[in-house]
PyMOL commands that place a pseudoatom at each C-alpha (Angstrom):
pseudoatom trace, name=CA, resn=UNK, resi=1, chain=A, elem=C, hetatm=0, pos=[14.328, -4.619, -6.052]
pseudoatom trace, name=CA, resn=UNK, resi=2, chain=A, elem=C, hetatm=0, pos=[15.129, -6.730, -9.497]
pseudoatom trace, name=CA, resn=UNK, resi=3, chain=A, elem=C, hetatm=0, pos=[15.308, -9.653, -7.381]
pseudoatom trace, name=CA, resn=UNK, resi=4, chain=A, elem=C, hetatm=0, pos=[11.849, -8.701, -5.414]
pseudoatom trace, name=CA, resn=UNK, resi=5, chain=A, elem=C, hetatm=0, pos=[9.902, -7.232, -8.014]
pseudoatom trace, name=CA, resn=UNK, resi=6, chain=A, elem=C, hetatm=0, pos=[10.925, -11.141, -10.483]
pseudoatom trace, name=CA, resn=UNK, resi=7, chain=A, elem=C, hetatm=0, pos=[9.311, -12.788, -6.893]
pseudoatom trace, name=CA, resn=UNK, resi=8, chain=A, elem=C, hetatm=0, pos=[5.807, -10.037, -7.106]
pseudoatom trace, name=CA, resn=UNK, resi=9, chain=A, elem=C, hetatm=0, pos=[5.713, -10.975, -11.374]
pseudoatom trace, name=CA, resn=UNK, resi=10, chain=A, elem=C, hetatm=0, pos=[5.724, -14.326, -10.527]
pseudoatom trace, name=CA, resn=UNK, resi=11, chain=A, elem=C, hetatm=0, pos=[2.230, -14.509, -8.170]
pseudoatom trace, name=CA, resn=UNK, resi=12, chain=A, elem=C, hetatm=0, pos=[-0.973, -15.883, -9.166]
pseudoatom trace, name=CA, resn=UNK, resi=13, chain=A, elem=C, hetatm=0, pos=[-2.893, -13.073, -10.240]
pseudoatom trace, name=CA, resn=UNK, resi=14, chain=A, elem=C, hetatm=0, pos=[-5.149, -12.130, -8.058]
pseudoatom trace, name=CA, resn=UNK, resi=15, chain=A, elem=C, hetatm=0, pos=[-7.830, -9.860, -8.556]
pseudoatom trace, name=CA, resn=UNK, resi=16, chain=A, elem=C, hetatm=0, pos=[-8.979, -10.540, -12.073]
pseudoatom trace, name=CA, resn=UNK, resi=17, chain=A, elem=C, hetatm=0, pos=[-5.575, -10.626, -14.155]
pseudoatom trace, name=CA, resn=UNK, resi=18, chain=A, elem=C, hetatm=0, pos=[-4.298, -8.547, -12.586]
pseudoatom trace, name=CA, resn=UNK, resi=19, chain=A, elem=C, hetatm=0, pos=[-1.641, -9.526, -9.286]
pseudoatom trace, name=CA, resn=UNK, resi=20, chain=A, elem=C, hetatm=0, pos=[-2.921, -6.491, -6.260]
pseudoatom trace, name=CA, resn=UNK, resi=21, chain=A, elem=C, hetatm=0, pos=[-0.053, -5.558, -4.177]
pseudoatom trace, name=CA, resn=UNK, resi=22, chain=A, elem=C, hetatm=0, pos=[-0.717, -3.659, -1.288]
pseudoatom trace, name=CA, resn=UNK, resi=23, chain=A, elem=C, hetatm=0, pos=[2.038, -1.299, 0.608]
pseudoatom trace, name=CA, resn=UNK, resi=24, chain=A, elem=C, hetatm=0, pos=[1.140, -0.407, 4.217]
pseudoatom trace, name=CA, resn=UNK, resi=25, chain=A, elem=C, hetatm=0, pos=[2.294, 1.347, 6.979]
pseudoatom trace, name=CA, resn=UNK, resi=26, chain=A, elem=C, hetatm=0, pos=[1.940, 4.379, 9.575]
pseudoatom trace, name=CA, resn=UNK, resi=27, chain=A, elem=C, hetatm=0, pos=[2.152, 7.212, 7.766]
pseudoatom trace, name=CA, resn=UNK, resi=28, chain=A, elem=C, hetatm=0, pos=[5.278, 8.893, 7.370]
pseudoatom trace, name=CA, resn=UNK, resi=29, chain=A, elem=C, hetatm=0, pos=[6.860, 5.758, 7.080]
pseudoatom trace, name=CA, resn=UNK, resi=30, chain=A, elem=C, hetatm=0, pos=[8.137, 5.897, 3.296]
pseudoatom trace, name=CA, resn=UNK, resi=31, chain=A, elem=C, hetatm=0, pos=[5.450, 4.142, 1.481]
pseudoatom trace, name=CA, resn=UNK, resi=32, chain=A, elem=C, hetatm=0, pos=[4.891, 5.895, -1.408]
pseudoatom trace, name=CA, resn=UNK, resi=33, chain=A, elem=C, hetatm=0, pos=[9.297, 6.427, -2.072]
pseudoatom trace, name=CA, resn=UNK, resi=34, chain=A, elem=C, hetatm=0, pos=[9.197, 2.483, -1.682]
pseudoatom trace, name=CA, resn=UNK, resi=35, chain=A, elem=C, hetatm=0, pos=[6.380, 2.059, -4.236]
pseudoatom trace, name=CA, resn=UNK, resi=36, chain=A, elem=C, hetatm=0, pos=[7.723, 3.397, -6.942]
pseudoatom trace, name=CA, resn=UNK, resi=37, chain=A, elem=C, hetatm=0, pos=[11.212, 2.629, -6.242]
pseudoatom trace, name=CA, resn=UNK, resi=38, chain=A, elem=C, hetatm=0, pos=[9.236, -0.655, -6.677]
pseudoatom trace, name=CA, resn=UNK, resi=39, chain=A, elem=C, hetatm=0, pos=[6.929, 0.386, -9.166]
pseudoatom trace, name=CA, resn=UNK, resi=40, chain=A, elem=C, hetatm=0, pos=[10.202, 0.854, -11.314]
pseudoatom trace, name=CA, resn=UNK, resi=41, chain=A, elem=C, hetatm=0, pos=[11.655, -2.352, -10.891]
pseudoatom trace, name=CA, resn=UNK, resi=42, chain=A, elem=C, hetatm=0, pos=[8.844, -4.538, -12.550]
pseudoatom trace, name=CA, resn=UNK, resi=43, chain=A, elem=C, hetatm=0, pos=[9.188, -2.331, -15.467]
pseudoatom trace, name=CA, resn=UNK, resi=44, chain=A, elem=C, hetatm=0, pos=[6.763, 0.904, -14.800]
pseudoatom trace, name=CA, resn=UNK, resi=45, chain=A, elem=C, hetatm=0, pos=[3.166, -1.081, -13.177]
pseudoatom trace, name=CA, resn=UNK, resi=46, chain=A, elem=C, hetatm=0, pos=[1.097, 1.226, -12.061]
pseudoatom trace, name=CA, resn=UNK, resi=47, chain=A, elem=C, hetatm=0, pos=[0.930, 2.420, -8.850]
pseudoatom trace, name=CA, resn=UNK, resi=48, chain=A, elem=C, hetatm=0, pos=[-2.406, 3.650, -6.685]
pseudoatom trace, name=CA, resn=UNK, resi=49, chain=A, elem=C, hetatm=0, pos=[-1.848, 6.014, -4.273]
pseudoatom trace, name=CA, resn=UNK, resi=50, chain=A, elem=C, hetatm=0, pos=[-4.759, 5.812, -1.639]
pseudoatom trace, name=CA, resn=UNK, resi=51, chain=A, elem=C, hetatm=0, pos=[-3.853, 9.482, -0.045]
pseudoatom trace, name=CA, resn=UNK, resi=52, chain=A, elem=C, hetatm=0, pos=[-5.895, 10.625, -3.826]
pseudoatom trace, name=CA, resn=UNK, resi=53, chain=A, elem=C, hetatm=0, pos=[-9.004, 7.765, -2.192]
pseudoatom trace, name=CA, resn=UNK, resi=54, chain=A, elem=C, hetatm=0, pos=[-9.032, 9.354, 1.630]
pseudoatom trace, name=CA, resn=UNK, resi=55, chain=A, elem=C, hetatm=0, pos=[-10.499, 13.077, 1.407]
pseudoatom trace, name=CA, resn=UNK, resi=56, chain=A, elem=C, hetatm=0, pos=[-11.067, 15.289, 4.835]
pseudoatom trace, name=CA, resn=UNK, resi=57, chain=A, elem=C, hetatm=0, pos=[-14.281, 13.788, 5.252]
pseudoatom trace, name=CA, resn=UNK, resi=58, chain=A, elem=C, hetatm=0, pos=[-13.154, 10.160, 5.030]
pseudoatom trace, name=CA, resn=UNK, resi=59, chain=A, elem=C, hetatm=0, pos=[-9.655, 9.839, 6.473]
pseudoatom trace, name=CA, resn=UNK, resi=60, chain=A, elem=C, hetatm=0, pos=[-9.688, 6.346, 6.375]
pseudoatom trace, name=CA, resn=UNK, resi=61, chain=A, elem=C, hetatm=0, pos=[-14.116, 5.160, 5.835]
pseudoatom trace, name=CA, resn=UNK, resi=62, chain=A, elem=C, hetatm=0, pos=[-13.315, 5.150, 1.780]
pseudoatom trace, name=CA, resn=UNK, resi=63, chain=A, elem=C, hetatm=0, pos=[-13.070, 0.939, 1.243]
pseudoatom trace, name=CA, resn=UNK, resi=64, chain=A, elem=C, hetatm=0, pos=[-17.191, 1.594, -1.399]
pseudoatom trace, name=CA, resn=UNK, resi=65, chain=A, elem=C, hetatm=0, pos=[-15.279, 3.587, -3.540]
pseudoatom trace, name=CA, resn=UNK, resi=66, chain=A, elem=C, hetatm=0, pos=[-12.239, 1.608, -3.549]
pseudoatom trace, name=CA, resn=UNK, resi=67, chain=A, elem=C, hetatm=0, pos=[-14.041, -1.529, -4.280]
pseudoatom trace, name=CA, resn=UNK, resi=68, chain=A, elem=C, hetatm=0, pos=[-16.604, 0.333, -6.861]
pseudoatom trace, name=CA, resn=UNK, resi=69, chain=A, elem=C, hetatm=0, pos=[-14.028, 2.544, -8.190]
pseudoatom trace, name=CA, resn=UNK, resi=70, chain=A, elem=C, hetatm=0, pos=[-10.875, -0.055, -8.032]
pseudoatom trace, name=CA, resn=UNK, resi=71, chain=A, elem=C, hetatm=0, pos=[-11.000, -3.219, -7.710]
pseudoatom trace, name=CA, resn=UNK, resi=72, chain=A, elem=C, hetatm=0, pos=[-14.738, -4.572, -9.370]
pseudoatom trace, name=CA, resn=UNK, resi=73, chain=A, elem=C, hetatm=0, pos=[-13.644, -2.878, -12.434]
pseudoatom trace, name=CA, resn=UNK, resi=74, chain=A, elem=C, hetatm=0, pos=[-9.853, -4.963, -11.860]
pseudoatom trace, name=CA, resn=UNK, resi=75, chain=A, elem=C, hetatm=0, pos=[-11.189, -8.234, -11.227]
pseudoatom trace, name=CA, resn=UNK, resi=76, chain=A, elem=C, hetatm=0, pos=[-13.623, -8.236, -14.233]
pseudoatom trace, name=CA, resn=UNK, resi=77, chain=A, elem=C, hetatm=0, pos=[-10.147, -7.322, -16.715]
pseudoatom trace, name=CA, resn=UNK, resi=78, chain=A, elem=C, hetatm=0, pos=[-11.537, -4.002, -16.955]
pseudoatom trace, name=CA, resn=UNK, resi=79, chain=A, elem=C, hetatm=0, pos=[-8.828, -0.419, -17.334]
pseudoatom trace, name=CA, resn=UNK, resi=80, chain=A, elem=C, hetatm=0, pos=[-10.564, 0.929, -13.646]
pseudoatom trace, name=CA, resn=UNK, resi=81, chain=A, elem=C, hetatm=0, pos=[-10.699, 5.000, -12.974]
pseudoatom trace, name=CA, resn=UNK, resi=82, chain=A, elem=C, hetatm=0, pos=[-11.476, 6.761, -9.595]
pseudoatom trace, name=CA, resn=UNK, resi=83, chain=A, elem=C, hetatm=0, pos=[-11.754, 10.805, -8.986]
pseudoatom trace, name=CA, resn=UNK, resi=84, chain=A, elem=C, hetatm=0, pos=[-8.543, 11.970, -6.691]
pseudoatom trace, name=CA, resn=UNK, resi=85, chain=A, elem=C, hetatm=0, pos=[-8.522, 14.068, -4.086]
pseudoatom trace, name=CA, resn=UNK, resi=86, chain=A, elem=C, hetatm=0, pos=[-7.465, 17.580, -4.190]
pseudoatom trace, name=CA, resn=UNK, resi=87, chain=A, elem=C, hetatm=0, pos=[-6.866, 18.008, -0.620]
pseudoatom trace, name=CA, resn=UNK, resi=88, chain=A, elem=C, hetatm=0, pos=[-5.689, 21.827, -1.669]
pseudoatom trace, name=CA, resn=UNK, resi=89, chain=A, elem=C, hetatm=0, pos=[-8.855, 22.310, -3.003]
pseudoatom trace, name=CA, resn=UNK, resi=90, chain=A, elem=C, hetatm=0, pos=[-10.694, 20.296, -1.267]
pseudoatom trace, name=CA, resn=UNK, resi=91, chain=A, elem=C, hetatm=0, pos=[-12.291, 18.347, -4.064]
pseudoatom trace, name=CA, resn=UNK, resi=92, chain=A, elem=C, hetatm=0, pos=[-12.402, 14.918, -6.138]
pseudoatom trace, name=CA, resn=UNK, resi=93, chain=A, elem=C, hetatm=0, pos=[-10.701, 15.896, -10.163]
pseudoatom trace, name=CA, resn=UNK, resi=94, chain=A, elem=C, hetatm=0, pos=[-11.688, 14.232, -12.612]
pseudoatom trace, name=CA, resn=UNK, resi=95, chain=A, elem=C, hetatm=0, pos=[-11.431, 10.274, -13.292]
pseudoatom trace, name=CA, resn=UNK, resi=96, chain=A, elem=C, hetatm=0, pos=[-8.119, 9.149, -13.725]
pseudoatom trace, name=CA, resn=UNK, resi=97, chain=A, elem=C, hetatm=0, pos=[-7.501, 6.068, -15.070]
pseudoatom trace, name=CA, resn=UNK, resi=98, chain=A, elem=C, hetatm=0, pos=[-5.964, 2.127, -13.545]
pseudoatom trace, name=CA, resn=UNK, resi=99, chain=A, elem=C, hetatm=0, pos=[-5.424, -0.608, -16.537]
pseudoatom trace, name=CA, resn=UNK, resi=100, chain=A, elem=C, hetatm=0, pos=[-5.569, -3.325, -15.567]
pseudoatom trace, name=CA, resn=UNK, resi=101, chain=A, elem=C, hetatm=0, pos=[-2.206, -4.438, -15.665]
pseudoatom trace, name=CA, resn=UNK, resi=102, chain=A, elem=C, hetatm=0, pos=[-0.374, -7.555, -14.306]
pseudoatom trace, name=CA, resn=UNK, resi=103, chain=A, elem=C, hetatm=0, pos=[0.723, -6.542, -11.462]
pseudoatom trace, name=CA, resn=UNK, resi=104, chain=A, elem=C, hetatm=0, pos=[-0.864, -3.350, -9.947]
pseudoatom trace, name=CA, resn=UNK, resi=105, chain=A, elem=C, hetatm=0, pos=[0.627, -1.678, -6.607]
pseudoatom trace, name=CA, resn=UNK, resi=106, chain=A, elem=C, hetatm=0, pos=[-2.152, -0.411, -3.565]
pseudoatom trace, name=CA, resn=UNK, resi=107, chain=A, elem=C, hetatm=0, pos=[0.401, 1.961, -1.515]
pseudoatom trace, name=CA, resn=UNK, resi=108, chain=A, elem=C, hetatm=0, pos=[-1.165, 4.267, 1.688]
pseudoatom trace, name=CA, resn=UNK, resi=109, chain=A, elem=C, hetatm=0, pos=[-2.774, 3.548, 5.210]
pseudoatom trace, name=CA, resn=UNK, resi=110, chain=A, elem=C, hetatm=0, pos=[-5.582, 1.207, 4.826]
pseudoatom trace, name=CA, resn=UNK, resi=111, chain=A, elem=C, hetatm=0, pos=[-3.773, -1.016, 2.163]
pseudoatom trace, name=CA, resn=UNK, resi=112, chain=A, elem=C, hetatm=0, pos=[-3.871, -4.060, 4.000]
pseudoatom trace, name=CA, resn=UNK, resi=113, chain=A, elem=C, hetatm=0, pos=[-7.586, -3.634, 5.713]
pseudoatom trace, name=CA, resn=UNK, resi=114, chain=A, elem=C, hetatm=0, pos=[-9.890, -6.819, 5.802]
pseudoatom trace, name=CA, resn=UNK, resi=115, chain=A, elem=C, hetatm=0, pos=[-11.829, -6.024, 2.994]
pseudoatom trace, name=CA, resn=UNK, resi=116, chain=A, elem=C, hetatm=0, pos=[-8.740, -5.176, 1.459]
pseudoatom trace, name=CA, resn=UNK, resi=117, chain=A, elem=C, hetatm=0, pos=[-7.409, -8.532, 1.245]
pseudoatom trace, name=CA, resn=UNK, resi=118, chain=A, elem=C, hetatm=0, pos=[-8.978, -11.160, -0.103]
pseudoatom trace, name=CA, resn=UNK, resi=119, chain=A, elem=C, hetatm=0, pos=[-7.326, -9.342, -3.187]
pseudoatom trace, name=CA, resn=UNK, resi=120, chain=A, elem=C, hetatm=0, pos=[-4.010, -9.260, -2.503]
pseudoatom trace, name=CA, resn=UNK, resi=121, chain=A, elem=C, hetatm=0, pos=[-1.625, -10.749, -4.141]
pseudoatom trace, name=CA, resn=UNK, resi=122, chain=A, elem=C, hetatm=0, pos=[0.660, -10.641, -1.562]
pseudoatom trace, name=CA, resn=UNK, resi=123, chain=A, elem=C, hetatm=0, pos=[0.754, -7.929, 1.648]
pseudoatom trace, name=CA, resn=UNK, resi=124, chain=A, elem=C, hetatm=0, pos=[3.430, -5.418, 2.591]
pseudoatom trace, name=CA, resn=UNK, resi=125, chain=A, elem=C, hetatm=0, pos=[4.082, -3.606, 5.979]
pseudoatom trace, name=CA, resn=UNK, resi=126, chain=A, elem=C, hetatm=0, pos=[6.883, -1.088, 5.525]
pseudoatom trace, name=CA, resn=UNK, resi=127, chain=A, elem=C, hetatm=0, pos=[9.062, -1.593, 9.619]
pseudoatom trace, name=CA, resn=UNK, resi=128, chain=A, elem=C, hetatm=0, pos=[9.115, 1.679, 11.159]
pseudoatom trace, name=CA, resn=UNK, resi=129, chain=A, elem=C, hetatm=0, pos=[7.903, 2.611, 14.744]
pseudoatom trace, name=CA, resn=UNK, resi=130, chain=A, elem=C, hetatm=0, pos=[4.360, 5.001, 14.875]
pseudoatom trace, name=CA, resn=UNK, resi=131, chain=A, elem=C, hetatm=0, pos=[6.465, 7.713, 16.626]
pseudoatom trace, name=CA, resn=UNK, resi=132, chain=A, elem=C, hetatm=0, pos=[8.938, 7.407, 14.376]
pseudoatom trace, name=CA, resn=UNK, resi=133, chain=A, elem=C, hetatm=0, pos=[6.948, 7.123, 10.865]
pseudoatom trace, name=CA, resn=UNK, resi=134, chain=A, elem=C, hetatm=0, pos=[5.399, 10.419, 11.846]
pseudoatom trace, name=CA, resn=UNK, resi=135, chain=A, elem=C, hetatm=0, pos=[7.276, 12.000, 13.236]
pseudoatom trace, name=CA, resn=UNK, resi=136, chain=A, elem=C, hetatm=0, pos=[9.626, 12.040, 9.956]
pseudoatom trace, name=CA, resn=UNK, resi=137, chain=A, elem=C, hetatm=0, pos=[5.561, 13.019, 9.056]
pseudoatom trace, name=CA, resn=UNK, resi=138, chain=A, elem=C, hetatm=0, pos=[5.468, 16.203, 10.698]
pseudoatom trace, name=CA, resn=UNK, resi=139, chain=A, elem=C, hetatm=0, pos=[8.780, 16.917, 9.672]
pseudoatom trace, name=CA, resn=UNK, resi=140, chain=A, elem=C, hetatm=0, pos=[7.750, 16.624, 5.966]
pseudoatom trace, name=CA, resn=UNK, resi=141, chain=A, elem=C, hetatm=0, pos=[4.946, 18.830, 6.281]
pseudoatom trace, name=CA, resn=UNK, resi=142, chain=A, elem=C, hetatm=0, pos=[5.952, 21.359, 8.364]
pseudoatom trace, name=CA, resn=UNK, resi=143, chain=A, elem=C, hetatm=0, pos=[3.823, 23.484, 11.014]
pseudoatom trace, name=CA, resn=UNK, resi=144, chain=A, elem=C, hetatm=0, pos=[1.360, 24.812, 8.940]
pseudoatom trace, name=CA, resn=UNK, resi=145, chain=A, elem=C, hetatm=0, pos=[0.055, 20.956, 8.803]
pseudoatom trace, name=CA, resn=UNK, resi=146, chain=A, elem=C, hetatm=0, pos=[-0.045, 21.033, 11.956]
pseudoatom trace, name=CA, resn=UNK, resi=147, chain=A, elem=C, hetatm=0, pos=[-3.437, 20.480, 12.698]
pseudoatom trace, name=CA, resn=UNK, resi=148, chain=A, elem=C, hetatm=0, pos=[-4.841, 18.223, 10.256]
pseudoatom trace, name=CA, resn=UNK, resi=149, chain=A, elem=C, hetatm=0, pos=[-1.580, 15.136, 11.568]
pseudoatom trace, name=CA, resn=UNK, resi=150, chain=A, elem=C, hetatm=0, pos=[-2.953, 15.478, 14.964]
pseudoatom trace, name=CA, resn=UNK, resi=151, chain=A, elem=C, hetatm=0, pos=[-5.829, 14.899, 13.209]
pseudoatom trace, name=CA, resn=UNK, resi=152, chain=A, elem=C, hetatm=0, pos=[-4.601, 11.727, 11.540]
pseudoatom trace, name=CA, resn=UNK, resi=153, chain=A, elem=C, hetatm=0, pos=[-2.547, 10.381, 14.155]
pseudoatom trace, name=CA, resn=UNK, resi=154, chain=A, elem=C, hetatm=0, pos=[-5.790, 9.500, 16.315]
pseudoatom trace, name=CA, resn=UNK, resi=155, chain=A, elem=C, hetatm=0, pos=[-7.780, 8.130, 13.239]
pseudoatom trace, name=CA, resn=UNK, resi=156, chain=A, elem=C, hetatm=0, pos=[-4.599, 5.983, 12.313]
pseudoatom trace, name=CA, resn=UNK, resi=157, chain=A, elem=C, hetatm=0, pos=[-4.806, 5.051, 15.620]
pseudoatom trace, name=CA, resn=UNK, resi=158, chain=A, elem=C, hetatm=0, pos=[-8.312, 4.479, 15.914]
pseudoatom trace, name=CA, resn=UNK, resi=159, chain=A, elem=C, hetatm=0, pos=[-8.019, 2.202, 11.666]
pseudoatom trace, name=CA, resn=UNK, resi=160, chain=A, elem=C, hetatm=0, pos=[-5.256, -0.305, 13.517]
pseudoatom trace, name=CA, resn=UNK, resi=161, chain=A, elem=C, hetatm=0, pos=[-6.843, -0.716, 16.214]
pseudoatom trace, name=CA, resn=UNK, resi=162, chain=A, elem=C, hetatm=0, pos=[-9.259, -1.770, 14.534]
pseudoatom trace, name=CA, resn=UNK, resi=163, chain=A, elem=C, hetatm=0, pos=[-8.269, -2.749, 11.618]
pseudoatom trace, name=CA, resn=UNK, resi=164, chain=A, elem=C, hetatm=0, pos=[-4.415, -4.233, 12.039]
pseudoatom trace, name=CA, resn=UNK, resi=165, chain=A, elem=C, hetatm=0, pos=[-2.186, -5.064, 9.038]
pseudoatom trace, name=CA, resn=UNK, resi=166, chain=A, elem=C, hetatm=0, pos=[0.741, -6.529, 10.111]
pseudoatom trace, name=CA, resn=UNK, resi=167, chain=A, elem=C, hetatm=0, pos=[-0.026, -9.229, 11.871]
pseudoatom trace, name=CA, resn=UNK, resi=168, chain=A, elem=C, hetatm=0, pos=[-1.403, -10.232, 7.597]
pseudoatom trace, name=CA, resn=UNK, resi=169, chain=A, elem=C, hetatm=0, pos=[1.926, -8.997, 5.812]
pseudoatom trace, name=CA, resn=UNK, resi=170, chain=A, elem=C, hetatm=0, pos=[3.284, -11.729, 4.221]
pseudoatom trace, name=CA, resn=UNK, resi=171, chain=A, elem=C, hetatm=0, pos=[6.863, -9.140, 3.823]
pseudoatom trace, name=CA, resn=UNK, resi=172, chain=A, elem=C, hetatm=0, pos=[8.296, -6.702, 6.045]
pseudoatom trace, name=CA, resn=UNK, resi=173, chain=A, elem=C, hetatm=0, pos=[10.338, -3.685, 4.574]
pseudoatom trace, name=CA, resn=UNK, resi=174, chain=A, elem=C, hetatm=0, pos=[13.421, -2.284, 6.226]
pseudoatom trace, name=CA, resn=UNK, resi=175, chain=A, elem=C, hetatm=0, pos=[14.526, 1.063, 4.978]
pseudoatom trace, name=CA, resn=UNK, resi=176, chain=A, elem=C, hetatm=0, pos=[18.640, 1.328, 5.179]
pseudoatom trace, name=CA, resn=UNK, resi=177, chain=A, elem=C, hetatm=0, pos=[20.989, 3.897, 4.782]
pseudoatom trace, name=CA, resn=UNK, resi=178, chain=A, elem=C, hetatm=0, pos=[20.969, 2.612, 0.980]
pseudoatom trace, name=CA, resn=UNK, resi=179, chain=A, elem=C, hetatm=0, pos=[18.104, 0.382, -0.182]
pseudoatom trace, name=CA, resn=UNK, resi=180, chain=A, elem=C, hetatm=0, pos=[16.045, -2.105, 1.820]
pseudoatom trace, name=CA, resn=UNK, resi=181, chain=A, elem=C, hetatm=0, pos=[15.957, -5.420, 3.245]
pseudoatom trace, name=CA, resn=UNK, resi=182, chain=A, elem=C, hetatm=0, pos=[12.949, -7.404, 3.038]
pseudoatom trace, name=CA, resn=UNK, resi=183, chain=A, elem=C, hetatm=0, pos=[12.340, -9.970, 5.353]
pseudoatom trace, name=CA, resn=UNK, resi=184, chain=A, elem=C, hetatm=0, pos=[9.264, -12.627, 6.276]
pseudoatom trace, name=CA, resn=UNK, resi=185, chain=A, elem=C, hetatm=0, pos=[6.335, -11.082, 7.459]
pseudoatom trace, name=CA, resn=UNK, resi=186, chain=A, elem=C, hetatm=0, pos=[4.032, -12.689, 10.636]
pseudoatom trace, name=CA, resn=UNK, resi=187, chain=A, elem=C, hetatm=0, pos=[2.023, -14.110, 7.610]
pseudoatom trace, name=CA, resn=UNK, resi=188, chain=A, elem=C, hetatm=0, pos=[4.219, -15.677, 5.920]
pseudoatom trace, name=CA, resn=UNK, resi=189, chain=A, elem=C, hetatm=0, pos=[6.257, -16.992, 9.639]
pseudoatom trace, name=CA, resn=UNK, resi=190, chain=A, elem=C, hetatm=0, pos=[2.588, -19.013, 11.014]
pseudoatom trace, name=CA, resn=UNK, resi=191, chain=A, elem=C, hetatm=0, pos=[1.329, -20.173, 7.797]
pseudoatom trace, name=CA, resn=UNK, resi=192, chain=A, elem=C, hetatm=0, pos=[-1.888, -17.887, 6.788]
pseudoatom trace, name=CA, resn=UNK, resi=193, chain=A, elem=C, hetatm=0, pos=[0.890, -15.817, 3.583]
pseudoatom trace, name=CA, resn=UNK, resi=194, chain=A, elem=C, hetatm=0, pos=[-0.325, -16.926, -0.154]
pseudoatom trace, name=CA, resn=UNK, resi=195, chain=A, elem=C, hetatm=0, pos=[1.139, -20.039, -1.100]
pseudoatom trace, name=CA, resn=UNK, resi=196, chain=A, elem=C, hetatm=0, pos=[4.160, -18.744, -3.170]
pseudoatom trace, name=CA, resn=UNK, resi=197, chain=A, elem=C, hetatm=0, pos=[8.000, -20.422, -3.722]
pseudoatom trace, name=CA, resn=UNK, resi=198, chain=A, elem=C, hetatm=0, pos=[10.784, -17.978, -2.247]
pseudoatom trace, name=CA, resn=UNK, resi=199, chain=A, elem=C, hetatm=0, pos=[13.428, -19.640, -4.198]
pseudoatom trace, name=CA, resn=UNK, resi=200, chain=A, elem=C, hetatm=0, pos=[16.634, -16.184, -3.346]
pseudoatom trace, name=CA, resn=UNK, resi=201, chain=A, elem=C, hetatm=0, pos=[15.992, -17.724, -0.294]
pseudoatom trace, name=CA, resn=UNK, resi=202, chain=A, elem=C, hetatm=0, pos=[14.229, -16.085, 3.281]
pseudoatom trace, name=CA, resn=UNK, resi=203, chain=A, elem=C, hetatm=0, pos=[15.594, -12.352, 2.677]
pseudoatom trace, name=CA, resn=UNK, resi=204, chain=A, elem=C, hetatm=0, pos=[15.973, -9.602, -0.284]
pseudoatom trace, name=CA, resn=UNK, resi=205, chain=A, elem=C, hetatm=0, pos=[18.360, -6.818, -0.085]
pseudoatom trace, name=CA, resn=UNK, resi=206, chain=A, elem=C, hetatm=0, pos=[17.678, -4.659, -2.446]
for i in range(1, 206): cmd.bond("trace and resi %d" % i, "trace and resi %d" % (i + 1))
show_as sticks, trace
zoom trace
């Protein structure tokens, strides 16, 4: 993981002074856990969870709010301030600061959507099949979230059908029994990803 962190720190800034790193994948694929581990390896890098940007009424229609509250301030080199959504209270809370740190992680379903990709220094995809991810998420959230999951699955299907992330991923992240394996993604394989030198070879074990 520290090897991957060093590689990300070596990228050119992509959003003002910030190296914005997207961590996308199906719901339940382990994005939050991985992002937290990576943030620690980066020395406490800020993490923006897209669950704080989405809402019951806007499961995926939150691009404008993210651009206004987060991306535009960071691009100016300023700290951002966004209103996190409370999924229990069904309302947005008081503003939360997000500093324009050297590396900022954005994790959540849709982190690699086309509107955000121009601002990303690297796009990572959690490599776990959608059915396996969704089943893991359902077990995590319990039966009381059954109706929400039914609605979410359909919304996620529509989102990725219209705006797929995996074909644009620079790196694929596989969760192992212990740690992670990081492999080149489709964008890197096809030569369309950012120009970054992988001095330690094409894969890394974290």
